C-alpha positions in Angstrom: 13.0 -0.7 -10.8 9.4 -0.8 -12.1 6.5 -0.5 -9.8 3.1 -1.8 -11.0 -0.3 -1.4 -9.4 -2.7 -4.4 -9.2 -6.4 -3.6 -9.7 -6.9 -4.2 -6.0 -4.1 -1.7 -5.1 -5.6 0.9 -7.3 -9.2 0.4 -6.0 -8.1 0.3 -2.3 -6.0 3.5 -2.9 -9.1 5.2 -4.2 -11.2 3.8 -1.4 -8.8 5.1 1.2 -8.6 8.5 -0.4 -12.4 8.8 -0.4 -12.5 7.7 3.2 -9.9 10.4 4.1 -11.9 13.0 2.2 -15.1 12.1 4.0 -13.5 12.0 7.4 -11.2 15.1 7.0 -10.7 17.2 3.9 -9.0 17.5 0.5 -5.8 18.8 2.2 -5.5 15.5 4.1 -6.1 13.5 0.9 -3.3 15.5 -0.8 -0.9 14.7 2.1 -1.8 11.0 1.9 -1.2 11.0 -1.8 2.1 12.7 -1.4 3.2 10.1 1.2 2.2 7.3 -1.2 4.0 8.6 -4.2 7.1 9.5 -2.2 7.2 5.9 -1.0 6.8 4.6 -4.5 9.7 6.7 -5.7 11.9 5.1 -3.0 10.8 1.7 -4.1 11.8 2.5 -7.7 15.3 3.0 -6.5 15.4 -0.6 -5.4 15.5 0.2 -1.7 13.0 -2.2 -0.1 11.5 -0.6 3.0 9.0 -2.1 5.3 8.7 -5.5 7.1 8.1 -8.9 5.6 4.8 -10.6 5.9 3.9 -14.3 6.3 3.9 -14.5 2.4 7.0 -15.0 0.4 8.5 -11.7 -1.0 5.6 -9.7 0.4 6.2 -6.6 2.5 4.2 -3.9 4.3 5.0 -0.3 5.1 3.0 2.0 7.2 2.2 5.0 5.0 0.3 6.9 7.7 -1.1 6.2 11.1 -4.3 4.9 9.5 -3.0 3.2 6.3 -0.5 0.5 5.4 0.6 -0.5 2.0 1.3 -4.1 1.0 3.6 -5.0 -1.9 5.4 -7.9 -3.5 8.9 -8.0 -4.9 8.4 -10.0 -8.1 12.1 -10.0 -9.2 15.1 -7.6 -9.2 13.4 -5.3 -11.7 9.7 -5.4 -10.6 7.6 -4.6 -7.5 3.8 -5.0 -7.5 1.6 -2.9 -5.2 -1.0 -5.2 -3.8 -3.2 -3.3 -1.3 -3.7 -0.2 0.7 -5.2 -1.2 4.1 -7.0 1.0 6.6 -5.5 -0.1 9.9 -8.9 0.2 11.7 -10.3 -2.7 9.7 -10.5 -6.3 10.9 -7.0 -7.9 10.6 -8.7 -11.3 9.9 -10.1 -9.8 6.7 -6.6 -8.5 5.8 -5.1 -12.0 6.2 -7.8 -13.5 4.1 -7.3 -11.0 1.3 -3.5 -11.4 1.3 -3.7 -15.2 1.3 -5.9 -15.1 -1.8 -3.6 -12.8 -3.8 
């Protein structure tokens, strides 16, 4: 299964990595990155983990206590990463972002 990153997913991943670096250190950024790419490898196998959202074919998975990834199953061969979300942010903003994707 192919996993593509949207521009928003890439930007939000970078933003979250920078946030972790500022708040903690490079070791924590590396741990976060490892968790993300391990999860992506699981998605590539076709095993859909996580819970569904209010949007069709869209799921979320808690990567770490502070970060959740949102992704969409496009078809049986493609998954699209949508967004990395810092769980401390306002959920109303999250819903607005997801609705506009």
